[in-house]
N, CA, C and O atoms as a GROMACS GRO file, in nm:
protein
  332
    1MET      N    1   0.085  -0.116   0.000
    1MET     CA    2   0.000   0.000   0.000
    1MET      C    3   0.091   0.124   0.000
    1MET      O    4   0.178   0.137   0.086
    2ALA      N    5   0.072   0.211  -0.092
    2ALA     CA    6   0.157   0.328  -0.107
    2ALA      C    7   0.093   0.449  -0.041
    2ALA      O    8  -0.028   0.470  -0.049
    3ASN      N    9   0.179   0.529   0.023
    3ASN     CA   10   0.132   0.654   0.082
    3ASN      C   11   0.132   0.762  -0.025
    3ASN      O   12   0.225   0.773  -0.104
    4LYS      N   13   0.026   0.842  -0.025
    4LYS     CA   14   0.017   0.951  -0.121
    4LYS      C   15  -0.008   1.079  -0.044
    4LYS      O   16  -0.083   1.080   0.054
    5LYS      N   17   0.052   1.184  -0.088
    5LYS     CA   18   0.043   1.313  -0.022
    5LYS      C   19  -0.089   1.382  -0.058
    5LYS      O   20  -0.129   1.384  -0.175
    6LEU      N   21  -0.156   1.438   0.044
    6LEU     CA   22  -0.277   1.515   0.020
    6LEU      C   23  -0.237   1.657  -0.018
    6LEU      O   24  -0.132   1.707   0.023
    7SER      N   25  -0.321   1.720  -0.096
    7SER     CA   26  -0.294   1.859  -0.132
    7SER      C   27  -0.323   1.948  -0.011
    7SER      O   28  -0.396   1.908   0.080
    8LYS      N   29  -0.265   2.069  -0.010
    8LYS     CA   30  -0.288   2.163   0.099
    8LYS      C   31  -0.437   2.197   0.111
    8LYS      O   32  -0.488   2.212   0.222
    9GLU      N   33  -0.505   2.209   0.000
    9GLU     CA   34  -0.648   2.240   0.000
    9GLU      C   35  -0.728   2.126   0.063
    9GLU      O   36  -0.821   2.150   0.140
   10GLU      N   37  -0.691   2.002   0.032
   10GLU     CA   38  -0.761   1.885   0.088
   10GLU      C   39  -0.739   1.880   0.240
   10GLU      O   40  -0.832   1.858   0.317
   11VAL      N   41  -0.613   1.901   0.282
   11VAL     CA   42  -0.583   1.901   0.425
   11VAL      C   43  -0.659   2.013   0.494
   11VAL      O   44  -0.715   1.993   0.602
   12SER      N   45  -0.661   2.131   0.432
   12SER     CA   46  -0.732   2.244   0.489
   12SER      C   47  -0.881   2.215   0.503
   12SER      O   48  -0.941   2.245   0.606
   13THR      N   49  -0.939   2.157   0.401
   13THR     CA   50  -1.081   2.121   0.403
   13THR      C   51  -1.110   2.020   0.513
   13THR      O   52  -1.207   2.035   0.587
   14LEU      N   53  -1.027   1.916   0.524
   14LEU     CA   54  -1.049   1.813   0.624
   14LEU      C   55  -1.031   1.869   0.766
   14LEU      O   56  -1.107   1.833   0.856
   15LYS      N   57  -0.931   1.956   0.786
   15LYS     CA   58  -0.912   2.018   0.917
   15LYS      C   59  -1.029   2.109   0.952
   15LYS      O   60  -1.071   2.116   1.068
   16ASP      N   61  -1.082   2.178   0.852
   16ASP     CA   62  -1.198   2.263   0.873
   16ASP      C   63  -1.317   2.179   0.917
   16ASP      O   64  -1.390   2.217   1.009
   17TYR      N   65  -1.339   2.065   0.852
   17TYR     CA   66  -1.447   1.974   0.892
   17TYR      C   67  -1.426   1.927   1.036
   17TYR      O   68  -1.521   1.923   1.114
   18GLN      N   69  -1.303   1.892   1.071
   18GLN     CA   70  -1.272   1.844   1.204
   18GLN      C   71  -1.298   1.954   1.308
   18GLN      O   72  -1.356   1.928   1.414
   19ASN      N   73  -1.255   2.076   1.279
   19ASN     CA   74  -1.278   2.188   1.371
   19ASN      C   75  -1.426   2.216   1.390
   19ASN      O   76  -1.472   2.240   1.501
   20LYS      N   77  -1.501   2.214   1.280
   20LYS     CA   78  -1.646   2.238   1.289
   20LYS      C   79  -1.715   2.128   1.368
   20LYS      O   80  -1.806   2.154   1.446
   21THR      N   81  -1.671   2.004   1.347
   21THR     CA   82  -1.727   1.892   1.423
   21THR      C   83  -1.700   1.910   1.572
   21THR      O   84  -1.790   1.890   1.654
   22ASN      N   85  -1.577   1.947   1.606
   22ASN     CA   86  -1.542   1.969   1.746
   22ASN      C   87  -1.624   2.082   1.807
   22ASN      O   88  -1.669   2.071   1.921
   23GLU      N   89  -1.645   2.189   1.733
   23GLU     CA   90  -1.728   2.301   1.781
   23GLU      C   91  -1.870   2.254   1.811
   23GLU      O   92  -1.928   2.288   1.914
   24ILE      N   93  -1.924   2.175   1.718
   24ILE     CA   94  -2.062   2.126   1.737
   24ILE      C   95  -2.070   2.036   1.859
   24ILE      O   96  -2.165   2.047   1.937
   25VAL      N   97  -1.974   1.947   1.876
   25VAL     CA   98  -1.975   1.856   1.990
   25VAL      C   99  -1.965   1.934   2.120
   25VAL      O  100  -2.037   1.904   2.216
   26VAL      N  101  -1.877   2.033   2.126
   26VAL     CA  102  -1.863   2.115   2.247
   26VAL      C  103  -1.993   2.192   2.274
   26VAL      O  104  -2.039   2.196   2.388
   27THR      N  105  -2.050   2.250   2.171
   27THR     CA  106  -2.174   2.327   2.188
   27THR      C  107  -2.288   2.237   2.235
   27THR      O  108  -2.366   2.276   2.322
   28LEU      N  109  -2.296   2.118   2.179
   28LEU     CA  110  -2.400   2.023   2.223
   28LEU      C  111  -2.380   1.986   2.370
   28LEU      O  112  -2.477   1.972   2.444
   29GLY      N  113  -2.256   1.969   2.411
   29GLY     CA  114  -2.227   1.940   2.552
   29GLY      C  115  -2.270   2.055   2.642
   29GLY      O  116  -2.327   2.032   2.749
   30GLN      N  117  -2.244   2.176   2.599
   30GLN     CA  118  -2.285   2.294   2.676
   30GLN      C  119  -2.437   2.302   2.686
   30GLN      O  120  -2.491   2.334   2.792
   31ILE      N  121  -2.504   2.272   2.577
   31ILE     CA  122  -2.650   2.274   2.577
   31ILE      C  123  -2.704   2.169   2.674
   31ILE      O  124  -2.798   2.196   2.749
   32GLU      N  125  -2.644   2.051   2.673
   32GLU     CA  126  -2.690   1.945   2.765
   32GLU      C  127  -2.671   1.987   2.910
   32GLU      O  128  -2.757   1.961   2.995
   33LEU      N  129  -2.558   2.052   2.940
   33LEU     CA  130  -2.536   2.099   3.076
   33LEU      C  131  -2.637   2.207   3.114
   33LEU      O  132  -2.685   2.210   3.227
   34GLN      N  133  -2.668   2.295   3.020
   34GLN     CA  134  -2.768   2.398   3.046
   34GLN      C  135  -2.906   2.336   3.068
   34GLN      O  136  -2.980   2.377   3.156
   35LYS      N  137  -2.938   2.234   2.986
   35LYS     CA  138  -3.066   2.164   3.003
   35LYS      C  139  -3.074   2.100   3.141
   35LYS      O  140  -3.177   2.106   3.208
   36HIS      N  141  -2.965   2.039   3.183
   36HIS     CA  142  -2.962   1.975   3.315
   36HIS      C  143  -2.986   2.079   3.425
   36HIS      O  144  -3.064   2.057   3.517
   37ALA      N  145  -2.917   2.193   3.414
   37ALA     CA  146  -2.934   2.299   3.513
   37ALA      C  147  -3.078   2.351   3.512
   37ALA      O  148  -3.135   2.376   3.618
   38LEU      N  149  -3.136   2.366   3.393
   38LEU     CA  150  -3.275   2.413   3.383
   38LEU      C  151  -3.372   2.310   3.439
   38LEU      O  152  -3.469   2.346   3.506
   39ASP      N  153  -3.348   2.182   3.411
   39ASP     CA  154  -3.434   2.076   3.465
   39ASP      C  155  -3.429   2.077   3.618
   39ASP      O  156  -3.532   2.061   3.684
   40LYS      N  157  -3.308   2.095   3.672
   40LYS     CA  158  -3.294   2.100   3.818
   40LYS      C  159  -3.369   2.220   3.874
   40LYS      O  160  -3.439   2.208   3.975
   41ARG      N  161  -3.354   2.335   3.810
   41ARG     CA  162  -3.423   2.457   3.856
   41ARG      C  163  -3.574   2.441   3.846
   41ARG      O  164  -3.648   2.483   3.935
   42LYS      N  165  -3.619   2.379   3.736
   42LYS     CA  166  -3.763   2.355   3.717
   42LYS      C  167  -3.817   2.266   3.829
   42LYS      O  168  -3.924   2.293   3.884
   43LYS      N  169  -3.742   2.161   3.864
   43LYS     CA  170  -3.785   2.071   3.970
   43LYS      C  171  -3.797   2.146   4.102
   43LYS      O  172  -3.892   2.128   4.177
   44GLU      N  173  -3.697   2.231   4.130
   44GLU     CA  174  -3.700   2.310   4.253
   44GLU      C  175  -3.820   2.404   4.256
   44GLU      O  176  -3.887   2.417   4.359
   45LEU      N  177  -3.847   2.468   4.144
   45LEU     CA  178  -3.962   2.560   4.138
   45LEU      C  179  -4.094   2.487   4.154
   45LEU      O  180  -4.184   2.536   4.222
   46LEU      N  181  -4.107   2.371   4.092
   46LEU     CA  182  -4.230   2.293   4.105
   46LEU      C  183  -4.250   2.247   4.249
   46LEU      O  184  -4.362   2.246   4.300
   47GLU      N  185  -4.141   2.208   4.315
   47GLU     CA  186  -4.152   2.169   4.456
   47GLU      C  187  -4.194   2.288   4.541
   47GLU      O  188  -4.276   2.275   4.632
   48GLY      N  189  -4.138   2.406   4.511
   48GLY     CA  190  -4.177   2.527   4.582
   48GLY      C  191  -4.322   2.562   4.558
   48GLY      O  192  -4.393   2.606   4.649
   49PHE      N  193  -4.368   2.542   4.433
   49PHE     CA  194  -4.507   2.569   4.399
   49PHE      C  195  -4.600   2.474   4.476
   49PHE      O  196  -4.704   2.517   4.525
   50ASP      N  197  -4.562   2.347   4.485
   50ASP     CA  198  -4.644   2.252   4.560
   50ASP      C  199  -4.654   2.292   4.706
   50ASP      O  200  -4.762   2.287   4.766
   51THR      N  201  -4.542   2.334   4.764
   51THR     CA  202  -4.542   2.379   4.903
   51THR      C  203  -4.630   2.502   4.920
   51THR      O  204  -4.705   2.513   5.017
   52LEU      N  205  -4.620   2.594   4.825
   52LEU     CA  206  -4.702   2.716   4.829
   52LEU      C  207  -4.851   2.681   4.826
   52LEU      O  208  -4.929   2.738   4.902
   53GLN      N  209  -4.889   2.589   4.739
   53GLN     CA  210  -5.030   2.549   4.731
   53GLN      C  211  -5.077   2.485   4.862
   53GLN      O  212  -5.189   2.510   4.907
   54GLU      N  213  -4.991   2.404   4.922
   54GLU     CA  214  -5.026   2.342   5.051
   54GLU      C  215  -5.044   2.450   5.158
   54GLU      O  216  -5.139   2.445   5.236
   55ASP      N  217  -4.952   2.547   5.160
   55ASP     CA  218  -4.962   2.656   5.257
   55ASP      C  219  -5.089   2.738   5.234
   55ASP      O  220  -5.157   2.775   5.330
   56GLN      N  221  -5.122   2.766   5.108
   56GLN     CA  222  -5.244   2.843   5.078
   56GLN      C  223  -5.368   2.767   5.123
   56GLN      O  224  -5.460   2.826   5.179
   57SER      N  225  -5.369   2.638   5.098
   57SER     CA  226  -5.484   2.557   5.137
   57SER      C  227  -5.499   2.554   5.289
   57SER      O  228  -5.610   2.564   5.342
   58LYS      N  229  -5.385   2.541   5.359
   58LYS     CA  230  -5.388   2.540   5.505
   58LYS      C  231  -5.440   2.673   5.559
   58LYS      O  232  -5.524   2.676   5.649
   59THR      N  233  -5.389   2.782   5.503
   59THR     CA  234  -5.432   2.915   5.548
   59THR      C  235  -5.580   2.936   5.518
   59THR      O  236  -5.653   2.991   5.601
   60ALA      N  237  -5.626   2.892   5.401
   60ALA     CA  238  -5.768   2.906   5.367
   60ALA      C  239  -5.855   2.829   5.466
   60ALA      O  240  -5.959   2.878   5.508
   61SER      N  241  -5.811   2.710   5.503
   61SER     CA  242  -5.887   2.631   5.600
   61SER      C  243  -5.890   2.700   5.736
   61SER      O  244  -5.994   2.703   5.803
   62GLU      N  245  -5.776   2.755   5.777
   62GLU     CA  246  -5.770   2.825   5.906
   62GLU      C  247  -5.861   2.948   5.906
   62GLU      O  248  -5.931   2.974   6.004
   63LEU      N  249  -5.858   3.024   5.797
   63LEU     CA  250  -5.943   3.144   5.789
   63LEU      C  251  -6.092   3.107   5.785
   63LEU      O  252  -6.175   3.174   5.845
   64THR      N  253  -6.124   3.000   5.714
   64THR     CA  254  -6.263   2.955   5.706
   64THR      C  255  -6.310   2.910   5.844
   64THR      O  256  -6.423   2.938   5.884
   65GLU      N  257  -6.223   2.841   5.916
   65GLU     CA  258  -6.259   2.796   6.051
   65GLU      C  259  -6.278   2.916   6.145
   65GLU      O  260  -6.368   2.916   6.230
   66LYS      N  261  -6.195   3.018   6.128
   66LYS     CA  262  -6.201   3.135   6.217
   66LYS      C  263  -6.317   3.228   6.183
   66LYS      O  264  -6.387   3.277   6.272
   67TYR      N  265  -6.339   3.253   6.051
   67TYR     CA  266  -6.439   3.352   6.010
   67TYR      C  267  -6.562   3.295   5.941
   67TYR      O  268  -6.664   3.363   5.930
   68GLY      N  269  -6.553   3.172   5.896
   68GLY     CA  270  -6.661   3.114   5.817
   68GLY      C  271  -6.633   3.138   5.668
   68GLY      O  272  -6.534   3.201   5.632
   69GLU      N  273  -6.722   3.088   5.584
   69GLU     CA  274  -6.707   3.106   5.439
   69GLU      C  275  -6.724   3.252   5.403
   69GLU      O  276  -6.809   3.320   5.460
   70GLY      N  277  -6.644   3.300   5.309
   70GLY     CA  278  -6.657   3.439   5.269
   70GLY      C  279  -6.560   3.476   5.158
   70GLY      O  280  -6.488   3.392   5.105
   71GLN      N  281  -6.561   3.604   5.126
   71GLN     CA  282  -6.474   3.659   5.022
   71GLN      C  283  -6.373   3.752   5.087
   71GLN      O  284  -6.409   3.838   5.167
   72ILE      N  285  -6.247   3.736   5.052
   72ILE     CA  286  -6.142   3.821   5.106
   72ILE      C  287  -6.110   3.932   5.007
   72ILE      O  288  -6.096   3.906   4.887
   73ASP      N  289  -6.100   4.054   5.057
   73ASP     CA  290  -6.060   4.169   4.977
   73ASP      C  291  -5.927   4.218   5.034
   73ASP      O  292  -5.924   4.284   5.138
   74LEU      N  293  -5.818   4.186   4.967
   74LEU     CA  294  -5.687   4.224   5.018
   74LEU      C  295  -5.664   4.374   5.014
   74LEU      O  296  -5.591   4.427   5.098
   75GLU      N  297  -5.725   4.443   4.920
   75GLU     CA  298  -5.711   4.589   4.912
   75GLU      C  299  -5.769   4.655   5.037
   75GLU      O  300  -5.710   4.747   5.094
   76LYS      N  301  -5.885   4.607   5.078
   76LYS     CA  302  -5.951   4.663   5.198
   76LYS      C  303  -5.906   4.593   5.326
   76LYS      O  304  -5.936   4.637   5.437
   77GLU      N  305  -5.833   4.482   5.308
   77GLU     CA  306  -5.784   4.402   5.420
   77GLU      C  307  -5.899   4.354   5.507
   77GLU      O  308  -5.895   4.365   5.630
   78GLU      N  309  -6.003   4.300   5.441
   78GLU     CA  310  -6.118   4.251   5.517
   78GLU      C  311  -6.180   4.132   5.447
   78GLU      O  312  -6.153   4.104   5.330
   79ILE      N  313  -6.263   4.063   5.522
   79ILE     CA  314  -6.336   3.948   5.469
   79ILE      C  315  -6.484   3.975   5.480
   79ILE      O  316  -6.532   4.023   5.584
   80THR      N  317  -6.556   3.945   5.374
   80THR     CA  318  -6.702   3.955   5.376
   80THR      C  319  -6.755   3.814   5.394
   80THR      O  320  -6.743   3.729   5.306
   81VAL      N  321  -6.814   3.791   5.511
   81VAL     CA  322  -6.860   3.658   5.546
   81VAL      C  323  -6.996   3.630   5.484
   81VAL      O  324  -7.088   3.712   5.490
   82ALA      N  325  -7.007   3.512   5.424
   82ALA     CA  326  -7.134   3.470   5.365
   82ALA      C  327  -7.230   3.434   5.480
   82ALA      O  328  -7.193   3.370   5.578
   83GLU      N  329  -7.355   3.478   5.463
   83GLU     CA  330  -7.453   3.451   5.570
   83GLU      C  331  -7.545   3.340   5.535
   83GLU      O  332  -7.633   3.305   5.615
   0.00000   0.00000   0.00000
C-alpha cells in the first residue's frame, strides 16, 4: 500500500471539517449541561409551587374555621362573610 500526499487544499478542508465537528460537539455538551441545570431549577420551582399550594390551602382552612365562608378583599384588608 503506497502513501500519497494530500494537497494543501484537501488538508485544509479536512481540518476545517474536524474543527467544525469539534465546535458542534462542544456546543452540544454545553446545551446538555444547560438543560440539566434548567431541569434541576424547574424541579426546585415545582416543589416550591407545591409547598405554596399546601400553605395556601392550610391558610384558607384556618381562615374559614375562624371567620366562616366568605370573600377576602386584600385591598380593603377585610373578609365579607357569607350569611
